[in-house]
N, C-alpha and C positions, 0 to 999 in steps of 0.2 A: 504494500499500499505506500504511495506515493505520499508525501506531505503538501500541503497547501502550503502557496507561497506567501510570503505577506504581503504581496501586490494583490492577492486575491484576499486576503482579511482584508484590507483597508478598502477594495472596491465593494467587497460584502455590506461593511460597514456605511461606506456613501449611500451604497442603496437602501440600507435602512435609515439614514437620516433621512433620505428625500422622501422615504413613503410615509414619514413622521410628520414632514415639514408643514403638511397642511391640515394635520390632526387635531384634535380637540387639545386646548392648552390646559384642560383641568384633567386631563387623562394620560397626556403625554409631556415629560420633561423636555423633548427635544422641540416639540411643537409649542410649548410654552415659551422656550428662548426664540424662536423665530417669530414669533406673536408679538414678544416684547421689542423687536428691533436690535437693528446694529448695535448700541451702545449695551444692551445688555449682552448682546453675545461678546462682545468684544472686552466687557467687564471681569466674564468668565473664563476667558482666553488669560488676560493679564492676570487675574487670580491664580489660577494654575500655574502661571510661569512662576510666581512667587512662591508658590507651595513646592514645585518643582526645586528652585534655589534652595528653599528652607531646609529640605527632606535631603539634598546633597550635603549641604554644610553640616548635615547631623550624621552623614555618612551612612545611613540605613541602607543598604543595596534594596530590600524590598520596598522600603517606603519611596524609594527613588522610582523604583518601575511602576508602582503605584500611581504617582502623581503624575510622572512622563504619560502614562497611560490616559490620564484625565485630560492631562493638556492636548495629546493628539486629537483626544476625543470632539473636544470643543475647537481645537484650530478646523477640525476636519468641518463643525457645523459652521466657523466662521466661512471656509471655503466654499460652501453649498449656498451659503446666504449671499455670494459675490458671484454665485454661477461656476465655480471653478471645481477639478474633483482632484483626488489624491495623485492622479496621474498625470495633471499639472505640473505636482510639484516634484514628484518622480522622474518628470523628463526634465527638468531644472535641475536635479541634482545628477542625472546623467549627464545632463549638459557639461557640468561642471568636472565631471570624473576624469581624472588624469591632470587637471589644473591645481598649481599649489594656490593655496588660500590667499598670499600676496599676489600671484597673478589674475585672480578672480577680482580681488579688491581692486586693484590696478587699471582693470578693464572696465568694472562697474563706474570707476570716479571718471574715467573717460567718456563713457556713454553719458553719464549725468552732464559731463560739462559740457559734449557736444549739444546735448538735448537743452539745455539753460540757455546755449548761444544762437541756436536755432529759433528759440521760441520769440 
């Protein structure tokens, strides 16, 4: 039996998020976040990011995994809110594969500078 890939897991979770998007906010946490809108979704992403940092500072591996899972979940809700999917993020990570972090940072700064000069 083959193990499902992490891409499969993310795609399945994205599908669940989409199916709950228009659900009853009284019965679905995901529907409630979508109903509350952008600020509520982004607030949850920020809270989960902070909790991830705090777990990492504590050095508790299980707590780190738990908090990162929450962060990824809420980030996926944010992606869906803006019409994006996990595949978009995975494609960006694949694009960066093989580039050093410093090289990627320099390219990003150059693109930002070109965009601001052209605007």
